[in-house]
MDAnalysis code that builds the backbone (N, CA, C; Angstrom):
import MDAnalysis as mda
import numpy as np

u = mda.Universe.empty(528, n_residues=176, atom_resindex=np.repeat(np.arange(176), 3), trajectory=True)
u.add_TopologyAttr("name", ["N", "CA", "C"] * 176)
u.add_TopologyAttr("resid", np.arange(1, 177))
u.add_TopologyAttr("resname", ["ALA", "ILE", "GLN", "LEU", "GLN", "GLY", "ASP", "SER", "PHE", "GLN", "ARG", "ILE", "LEU", "ASP", "LYS", "MET", "SER", "ARG", "LEU", "GLU", "SER", "ASP", "ILE", "TYR", "SER", "ARG", "ARG", "LYS", "ILE", "ARG", "ASP", "LEU", "ILE", "VAL", "PRO", "ARG", "GLU", "ILE", "GLU", "LEU", "LEU", "VAL", "LEU", "GLU", "LEU", "GLY", "GLU", "MET", "ASN", "LEU", "SER", "SER", "VAL", "SER", "SER", "PRO", "THR", "ALA", "LEU", "SER", "ALA", "ASP", "GLU", "HIS", "GLU", "HIS", "ASN", "VAL", "GLN", "LEU", "LEU", "GLN", "PRO", "VAL", "LEU", "LYS", "TYR", "ILE", "ASN", "GLU", "HIS", "LEU", "GLY", "GLU", "THR", "ILE", "ARG", "ARG", "ASP", "ASP", "ILE", "ALA", "ALA", "ILE", "LEU", "HIS", "PHE", "SER", "PRO", "CYS", "TYR", "MET", "SER", "LYS", "PHE", "PHE", "LYS", "SER", "THR", "LEU", "GLY", "ILE", "SER", "LEU", "SER", "ASP", "TYR", "ILE", "THR", "ASP", "CYS", "ARG", "MET", "ARG", "ARG", "ALA", "ARG", "SER", "LEU", "LEU", "ARG", "HIS", "THR", "GLU", "ASP", "SER", "VAL", "ASN", "SER", "ILE", "TRP", "ILE", "GLN", "CYS", "GLY", "TYR", "LYS", "HIS", "ALA", "SER", "LEU", "PHE", "TYR", "ARG", "GLN", "PHE", "ALA", "ALA", "TYR", "TYR", "GLY", "VAL", "LYS", "PRO", "THR", "GLU", "ILE", "GLU", "ARG", "ASP", "GLY", "LYS", "GLN", "ARG", "THR", "GLN"])
u.atoms.positions = np.array([
    [70.732, 108.484, 49.023],
    [70.627, 107.137, 48.496],
    [71.139, 106.188, 49.478],
    [70.505, 105.040, 49.532],
    [71.019, 103.877, 50.428],
    [72.009, 103.022, 49.647],
    [73.152, 102.870, 50.235],
    [74.134, 101.887, 49.637],
    [74.030, 100.633, 50.399],
    [73.610, 99.577, 49.728],
    [73.499, 98.297, 50.229],
    [74.808, 97.411, 50.026],
    [75.116, 96.687, 51.041],
    [76.334, 95.886, 51.122],
    [76.217, 94.568, 50.675],
    [77.096, 94.046, 49.877],
    [77.086, 92.585, 49.493],
    [75.806, 92.326, 48.654],
    [75.326, 91.107, 49.035],
    [74.060, 90.591, 48.276],
    [72.747, 90.947, 48.957],
    [72.769, 91.976, 49.860],
    [71.645, 92.472, 50.642],
    [70.578, 92.971, 49.515],
    [70.928, 93.751, 48.531],
    [70.099, 94.189, 47.556],
    [69.355, 93.138, 46.812],
    [70.148, 92.081, 46.421],
    [69.523, 91.067, 45.603],
    [68.480, 90.239, 46.455],
    [68.874, 90.089, 47.891],
    [67.940, 89.303, 48.731],
    [66.532, 90.076, 48.939],
    [66.747, 91.382, 49.033],
    [65.531, 92.268, 49.189],
    [64.650, 92.194, 47.854],
    [65.351, 92.312, 46.701],
    [64.646, 92.270, 45.474],
    [63.833, 90.934, 45.352],
    [64.513, 89.813, 45.717],
    [63.915, 88.478, 45.614],
    [62.780, 88.348, 46.476],
    [62.904, 88.824, 47.746],
    [61.739, 88.779, 48.609],
    [60.527, 89.689, 48.133],
    [60.923, 90.872, 47.635],
    [59.882, 91.721, 47.011],
    [59.145, 91.056, 45.898],
    [59.901, 90.411, 45.013],
    [59.424, 89.767, 43.845],
    [58.450, 88.742, 44.259],
    [58.806, 87.808, 45.289],
    [57.957, 86.712, 45.790],
    [56.720, 87.371, 46.404],
    [56.840, 88.406, 47.153],
    [55.722, 89.025, 47.873],
    [54.740, 89.550, 46.798],
    [55.322, 90.218, 45.789],
    [54.366, 90.747, 44.716],
    [53.672, 89.609, 44.008],
    [54.332, 88.614, 43.725],
    [53.728, 87.387, 43.082],
    [52.671, 86.789, 43.992],
    [52.961, 86.619, 45.236],
    [51.909, 86.155, 46.155],
    [50.719, 86.990, 46.187],
    [50.889, 88.317, 46.253],
    [49.845, 89.239, 46.333],
    [49.022, 89.271, 45.074],
    [49.679, 89.215, 43.883],
    [48.921, 89.188, 42.731],
    [48.158, 87.865, 42.490],
    [48.735, 86.849, 42.874],
    [48.147, 85.478, 42.611],
    [47.044, 85.163, 43.646],
    [47.150, 85.882, 44.794],
    [46.295, 85.794, 45.999],
    [46.306, 84.357, 46.395],
    [47.244, 83.560, 46.162],
    [47.316, 82.138, 46.374],
    [47.598, 81.785, 47.859],
    [48.306, 82.851, 48.444],
    [48.823, 82.564, 49.773],
    [48.208, 83.450, 50.925],
    [47.418, 84.364, 50.494],
    [46.840, 85.245, 51.521],
    [46.037, 84.552, 52.572],
    [45.277, 83.537, 52.149],
    [44.410, 82.886, 53.149],
    [45.377, 82.193, 54.219],
    [46.509, 81.842, 53.863],
    [47.472, 81.215, 54.820],
    [48.369, 82.103, 55.587],
    [48.038, 83.318, 55.430],
    [48.850, 84.436, 56.200],
    [50.233, 84.439, 55.784],
    [50.638, 83.937, 54.459],
    [52.102, 83.933, 54.078],
    [52.457, 85.390, 53.824],
    [51.638, 86.038, 53.190],
    [51.943, 87.437, 52.666],
    [52.254, 88.340, 53.905],
    [51.511, 88.401, 54.963],
    [51.907, 89.294, 56.082],
    [53.279, 88.793, 56.743],
    [53.588, 87.479, 56.862],
    [54.831, 87.012, 57.282],
    [55.922, 87.401, 56.412],
    [55.762, 87.369, 55.130],
    [56.731, 87.791, 54.128],
    [57.134, 89.385, 54.317],
    [56.073, 90.080, 54.560],
    [56.287, 91.487, 54.818],
    [57.088, 91.756, 56.103],
    [56.679, 90.895, 57.157],
    [57.403, 91.046, 58.304],
    [58.965, 90.714, 58.210],
    [59.200, 89.619, 57.487],
    [60.556, 89.293, 57.197],
    [61.341, 90.268, 56.492],
    [60.721, 90.891, 55.492],
    [61.292, 91.954, 54.655],
    [61.619, 93.137, 55.533],
    [60.694, 93.516, 56.403],
    [60.895, 94.699, 57.239],
    [62.233, 94.375, 58.331],
    [62.137, 93.168, 58.730],
    [63.250, 92.663, 59.710],
    [64.536, 92.750, 58.920],
    [64.578, 92.347, 57.690],
    [65.809, 92.285, 57.009],
    [66.317, 93.711, 56.751],
    [65.377, 94.706, 56.314],
    [65.773, 95.983, 56.190],
    [66.293, 96.634, 57.496],
    [65.701, 96.242, 58.615],
    [66.150, 96.820, 59.908],
    [67.594, 96.309, 60.205],
    [67.891, 95.023, 59.739],
    [69.241, 94.499, 60.100],
    [70.330, 95.046, 59.243],
    [70.027, 95.647, 58.099],
    [70.971, 96.186, 57.294],
    [71.788, 97.251, 57.703],
    [73.023, 97.337, 57.326],
    [73.889, 98.524, 57.741],
    [73.482, 99.749, 56.903],
    [72.713, 100.606, 57.528],
    [72.331, 101.825, 56.878],
    [73.219, 102.999, 57.291],
    [74.312, 102.654, 57.665],
    [75.330, 103.800, 58.036],
    [75.706, 104.661, 56.824],
    [75.568, 103.970, 55.702],
    [75.955, 104.694, 54.518],
    [74.825, 105.365, 53.872],
    [73.723, 105.667, 54.566],
    [72.603, 106.477, 54.068],
    [73.141, 107.875, 53.970],
    [72.954, 108.521, 52.827],
    [73.306, 109.905, 52.650],
    [72.066, 110.614, 52.061],
    [71.951, 111.804, 52.588],
    [70.783, 112.536, 52.193],
    [71.340, 113.687, 51.237],
    [70.908, 113.681, 49.975],
    [71.346, 114.677, 49.111],
    [70.779, 116.080, 49.482],
    [69.669, 116.131, 50.302],
    [69.137, 117.402, 50.522],
    [69.503, 117.868, 52.044],
    [70.487, 117.198, 52.674],
    [70.871, 117.579, 53.977],
    [71.407, 119.095, 53.925],
    [70.825, 119.754, 54.870],
    [71.081, 121.194, 54.902],
    [72.156, 121.497, 56.014],
    [72.856, 122.528, 55.605],
    [73.879, 122.978, 56.656],
    [73.056, 123.635, 57.737],
    [73.755, 123.914, 58.905],
    [73.131, 124.592, 59.970],
    [72.547, 125.947, 59.564],
    [73.378, 126.649, 58.776],
    [72.912, 128.048, 58.355],
    [71.719, 128.012, 57.465],
    [71.714, 127.002, 56.466],
    [70.512, 126.818, 55.625],
    [69.283, 126.449, 56.403],
    [69.456, 125.512, 57.400],
    [68.378, 125.232, 58.234],
    [67.849, 126.368, 59.027],
    [68.742, 127.142, 59.628],
    [68.361, 128.320, 60.357],
    [67.560, 129.308, 59.517],
    [68.170, 129.409, 58.239],
    [67.415, 130.361, 57.223],
    [66.009, 129.868, 56.947],
    [65.868, 128.558, 56.851],
    [64.484, 128.048, 56.529],
    [63.534, 128.200, 57.727],
    [64.121, 128.092, 58.855],
    [63.331, 128.357, 60.113],
    [62.874, 129.779, 60.157],
    [63.706, 130.680, 59.920],
    [63.428, 132.145, 59.887],
    [62.415, 132.350, 58.798],
    [62.476, 131.697, 57.654],
    [61.545, 131.894, 56.614],
    [60.137, 131.546, 56.993],
    [60.094, 130.472, 57.893],
    [58.772, 129.950, 58.311],
    [58.171, 130.874, 59.443],
    [58.776, 131.831, 59.953],
    [58.364, 132.610, 61.108],
    [56.986, 133.230, 60.837],
    [56.756, 133.893, 59.632],
    [55.402, 134.426, 59.373],
    [54.322, 133.348, 59.307],
    [54.755, 132.208, 58.807],
    [53.703, 131.173, 58.859],
    [53.373, 130.658, 60.256],
    [54.327, 130.538, 61.148],
    [54.092, 130.181, 62.471],
    [53.244, 131.239, 63.209],
    [53.571, 132.494, 62.945],
    [52.841, 133.623, 63.523],
    [51.423, 133.564, 62.999],
    [51.144, 133.208, 61.722],
    [49.818, 133.306, 61.177],
    [49.099, 132.154, 61.811],
    [49.659, 130.924, 61.937],
    [49.016, 129.782, 62.633],
    [48.545, 130.120, 64.042],
    [49.456, 130.675, 64.845],
    [49.197, 131.117, 66.057],
    [48.091, 132.063, 66.252],
    [48.007, 132.969, 65.356],
    [47.028, 134.078, 65.352],
    [45.654, 133.628, 64.852],
    [45.577, 132.488, 64.144],
    [44.394, 132.077, 63.502],
    [43.929, 130.668, 64.002],
    [44.347, 130.250, 65.170],
    [43.953, 128.891, 65.678],
    [42.464, 128.691, 65.684],
    [41.730, 129.895, 66.102],
    [40.266, 129.743, 66.289],
    [39.567, 129.691, 64.930],
    [40.134, 129.776, 63.853],
    [39.541, 129.708, 62.529],
    [39.904, 128.476, 61.805],
    [39.309, 128.299, 60.580],
    [39.770, 127.229, 59.738],
    [41.079, 127.648, 59.035],
    [42.101, 126.861, 59.155],
    [43.455, 127.230, 58.651],
    [43.574, 126.321, 57.354],
    [43.691, 126.979, 56.227],
    [43.831, 126.190, 55.026],
    [45.252, 126.138, 54.551],
    [45.712, 125.201, 54.018],
    [47.055, 124.975, 53.541],
    [47.235, 126.049, 52.410],
    [46.327, 126.323, 51.650],
    [46.460, 127.229, 50.517],
    [46.875, 128.712, 51.088],
    [46.148, 129.104, 52.183],
    [46.389, 130.342, 52.754],
    [47.714, 130.438, 53.280],
    [48.197, 129.377, 53.957],
    [49.463, 129.325, 54.587],
    [50.487, 129.466, 53.478],
    [50.358, 128.650, 52.424],
    [51.306, 128.574, 51.238],
    [51.473, 129.996, 50.632],
    [50.361, 130.737, 50.565],
    [50.313, 132.096, 49.885],
    [51.174, 132.987, 50.691],
    [51.366, 132.854, 51.984],
    [52.249, 133.727, 52.761],
    [53.642, 133.713, 52.273],
    [54.158, 132.620, 51.857],
    [55.616, 132.483, 51.335],
    [55.600, 132.390, 49.766],
    [54.374, 132.489, 49.188],
    [54.235, 132.368, 47.693],
    [54.797, 130.953, 47.211],
    [54.461, 129.966, 47.988],
    [54.707, 128.616, 47.622],
    [53.480, 127.964, 47.177],
    [53.557, 126.877, 46.486],
    [52.441, 125.952, 46.190],
    [52.047, 125.294, 47.493],
    [50.767, 124.881, 47.640],
    [50.349, 124.119, 48.837],
    [51.235, 122.860, 49.020],
    [51.506, 122.190, 48.000],
    [52.210, 120.836, 48.094],
    [53.596, 121.120, 48.544],
    [54.289, 122.151, 47.962],
    [55.732, 122.462, 48.315],
    [55.724, 122.950, 49.741],
    [54.682, 123.752, 50.189],
    [54.609, 124.288, 51.483],
    [54.720, 123.141, 52.538],
    [53.893, 122.110, 52.198],
    [53.764, 121.075, 53.165],
    [55.179, 120.358, 53.301],
    [55.803, 120.040, 52.170],
    [57.063, 119.399, 52.087],
    [58.146, 120.307, 52.858],
    [58.170, 121.605, 52.521],
    [59.176, 122.579, 53.110],
    [58.984, 122.575, 54.654],
    [57.752, 122.687, 54.998],
    [57.414, 122.775, 56.412],
    [57.965, 121.526, 57.304],
    [57.608, 120.345, 56.702],
    [58.045, 119.126, 57.393],
    [59.487, 118.873, 57.289],
    [60.135, 119.249, 56.167],
    [61.674, 118.983, 56.130],
    [62.284, 120.080, 57.038],
    [61.765, 121.204, 57.174],
    [62.362, 122.210, 58.176],
    [62.103, 121.999, 59.568],
    [60.904, 121.692, 59.981],
    [60.551, 121.486, 61.399],
    [60.529, 120.007, 61.890],
    [60.464, 119.076, 60.996],
    [60.264, 117.596, 61.375],
    [59.003, 117.258, 61.816],
    [57.926, 117.985, 61.464],
    [56.566, 117.719, 61.836],
    [55.690, 118.218, 60.695],
    [54.667, 117.514, 60.409],
    [53.758, 117.935, 59.259],
    [53.007, 119.179, 59.686],
    [52.609, 119.969, 58.654],
    [51.854, 121.160, 58.939],
    [50.529, 120.750, 59.648],
    [49.827, 119.744, 59.332],
    [48.643, 119.464, 60.042],
    [48.869, 119.025, 61.489],
    [50.041, 118.277, 61.722],
    [50.328, 117.914, 63.035],
    [50.710, 119.195, 63.970],
    [51.403, 120.001, 63.329],
    [51.746, 121.288, 63.998],
    [50.542, 122.057, 64.396],
    [49.577, 122.166, 63.526],
    [48.399, 122.920, 63.849],
    [47.641, 122.198, 64.972],
    [47.587, 120.902, 64.899],
    [46.842, 120.094, 65.800],
    [47.522, 120.334, 67.305],
    [48.834, 120.322, 67.306],
    [49.630, 120.455, 68.493],
    [49.377, 121.810, 69.076],
    [49.395, 122.864, 68.288],
    [49.123, 124.212, 68.695],
    [47.702, 124.385, 69.331],
    [46.798, 123.764, 68.567],
    [45.380, 123.864, 69.134],
    [45.200, 122.969, 70.455],
    [45.873, 121.857, 70.576],
    [45.850, 121.120, 71.766],
    [46.394, 121.894, 72.951],
    [47.559, 122.518, 72.660],
    [48.194, 123.236, 73.808],
    [47.400, 124.422, 74.240],
    [46.821, 125.128, 73.255],
    [45.979, 126.346, 73.529],
    [44.746, 125.843, 74.344],
    [44.163, 124.743, 73.969],
    [42.914, 124.241, 74.661],
    [43.269, 123.833, 76.082],
    [44.368, 123.162, 76.218],
    [44.817, 122.814, 77.597],
    [44.971, 124.016, 78.539],
    [45.700, 125.040, 78.019],
    [45.899, 126.297, 78.614],
    [44.644, 126.962, 79.021],
    [43.705, 127.008, 78.009],
    [42.407, 127.729, 78.275],
    [41.687, 126.919, 79.305],
    [41.744, 125.574, 79.271],
    [40.969, 124.704, 80.276],
    [41.623, 125.016, 81.699],
    [42.864, 125.158, 81.845],
    [43.517, 125.283, 83.051],
    [43.303, 126.795, 83.692],
    [43.362, 127.795, 82.743],
    [43.556, 129.175, 83.316],
    [42.331, 130.057, 83.054],
    [41.211, 129.510, 82.496],
    [39.978, 130.377, 82.344],
    [38.876, 129.655, 82.899],
    [37.835, 130.380, 83.079],
    [36.402, 129.867, 83.465],
    [35.660, 129.398, 82.266],
    [36.236, 129.488, 81.073],
    [35.396, 129.182, 79.914],
    [34.973, 127.746, 79.903],
    [33.780, 127.481, 79.311],
    [33.296, 126.089, 79.309],
    [34.034, 125.291, 78.237],
    [33.971, 123.971, 78.260],
    [34.709, 123.179, 77.241],
    [34.114, 123.458, 75.877],
    [32.712, 123.752, 75.822],
    [32.084, 123.981, 74.591],
    [32.688, 125.285, 73.891],
    [32.890, 126.353, 74.680],
    [33.475, 127.478, 74.302],
    [34.971, 127.270, 73.873],
    [35.597, 126.557, 74.631],
    [37.078, 126.266, 74.190],
    [37.268, 125.632, 72.937],
    [36.498, 124.561, 72.673],
    [36.742, 123.802, 71.418],
    [36.385, 124.821, 70.232],
    [35.558, 125.641, 70.397],
    [35.275, 126.571, 69.306],
    [36.399, 127.653, 69.158],
    [36.840, 128.138, 70.283],
    [38.077, 129.091, 70.254],
    [39.268, 128.463, 69.709],
    [39.347, 127.176, 69.748],
    [40.614, 126.446, 69.146],
    [40.396, 126.020, 67.704],
    [39.312, 126.480, 67.124],
    [39.123, 126.238, 65.685],
    [38.469, 124.895, 65.296],
    [37.896, 124.148, 66.229],
    [37.193, 122.897, 65.940],
    [35.788, 123.268, 65.573],
    [35.293, 122.478, 64.509],
    [33.958, 122.681, 63.962],
    [32.924, 121.672, 64.681],
    [33.609, 120.673, 65.111],
    [32.678, 119.580, 65.870],
    [33.316, 119.190, 67.166],
    [32.448, 119.157, 68.096],
    [32.906, 118.852, 69.579],
    [33.470, 117.444, 69.648],
    [32.887, 116.480, 68.875],
    [33.329, 115.061, 68.871],
    [34.801, 114.960, 68.385],
    [35.247, 115.649, 67.366],
    [36.606, 115.694, 67.031],
    [37.482, 116.247, 68.062],
    [37.121, 117.336, 68.684],
    [37.825, 117.913, 69.750],
    [38.056, 117.024, 70.827],
    [36.939, 116.379, 71.366],
    [37.084, 115.500, 72.458],
    [37.985, 114.304, 72.294],
    [37.823, 113.741, 70.935],
    [38.615, 112.602, 70.524],
    [40.164, 113.027, 70.420],
    [40.370, 113.990, 69.870],
    [41.817, 114.485, 69.694],
    [42.348, 114.845, 71.097],
    [41.702, 115.503, 71.826],
    [42.207, 115.882, 73.172],
    [42.453, 114.624, 73.968],
    [41.608, 113.719, 74.001],
    [41.753, 112.469, 74.799],
    [42.972, 111.719, 74.224],
    [43.063, 111.544, 73.000],
    [44.206, 110.898, 72.434],
    [45.597, 111.597, 72.717],
    [45.486, 112.972, 72.631],
    [46.715, 113.660, 72.876],
    [47.268, 113.767, 74.350],
    [46.258, 113.941, 75.313],
    [46.585, 114.014, 76.685],
    [46.254, 112.846, 77.573],
    [45.519, 111.903, 77.027],
    [44.990, 110.661, 77.855],
    [43.960, 110.880, 78.796],
    [43.408, 112.209, 78.844],
    [42.238, 112.503, 79.687],
    [41.253, 113.232, 78.783],
    [40.018, 113.287, 79.318],
    [38.953, 114.034, 78.639],
    [39.269, 115.506, 79.018],
    [38.784, 116.475, 78.207],
    [38.954, 117.895, 78.530],
    [38.287, 118.278, 79.749],
    [37.183, 117.537, 80.136],
    [36.401, 117.828, 81.472],
    [37.222, 117.407, 82.663],
    [38.172, 116.698, 82.424],
    [39.065, 116.110, 83.656],
    [40.355, 116.960, 83.883],
    [40.476, 117.996, 83.122],
    [41.659, 118.889, 83.325],
    [41.275, 119.825, 84.447],
    [42.240, 119.913, 85.439],
    [42.011, 120.830, 86.597],
    [42.144, 122.151, 86.247],
    [41.462, 123.039, 86.661],
    [41.432, 124.453, 86.471],
    [42.141, 125.156, 87.734],
    [43.375, 125.583, 87.427],
    [44.157, 126.276, 88.437],
    [44.011, 125.544, 89.808],
    [44.278, 124.237, 89.815],
    [44.182, 123.433, 91.042],
    [42.942, 123.017, 91.521],
    [41.731, 123.409, 90.868],
    [40.579, 122.962, 91.235],
    [39.990, 122.035, 90.102],
    [39.150, 121.029, 90.596],
    [38.553, 120.158, 89.636],
    [37.505, 121.001, 88.870],
    [37.513, 120.792, 87.575],
    [36.605, 121.394, 86.632],
    [35.162, 120.883, 86.942],
    [34.218, 121.659, 86.981],
    [32.870, 121.290, 87.064],
    [32.271, 121.235, 85.665],
    [31.405, 120.357, 85.447],
    [30.776, 120.003, 84.172],
    [29.925, 121.125, 83.692],
])
């Protein structure tokens, strides 16, 4: 829970109340007042002394290590099935968790969402295959579990800042 000092809490409540009123009345949206109010609210939150933030779910080092160990079969499953459709339900079943709890547990333990982790693994695998094999880009996006080339190309370019076809293969420029 966040402990607010002095009248900070009341100032934030007042701003949120004005913002809510403006949004519902729609009277100031045309004048761009609402986005400015949001900006001011965010700035005020940023200036607050949040040193008193305490997390009731903070884990000890031993508990965190236990959770990481608990996730090892999940991480192994993901790595072994990157070329396939990986469903959250299947991953959750490994630990007998609900899919929703699995996602929360994964993120709280590793600090990255399950879907981002899978994407990260697929991107690293794709880059490795592009660099160290003679496989075509079309073969590689399939091997990495993508169903559509366009999604693979878009994600790869966003992730690495270059197209998959621009990755050098063991020191040699990749041919198309």
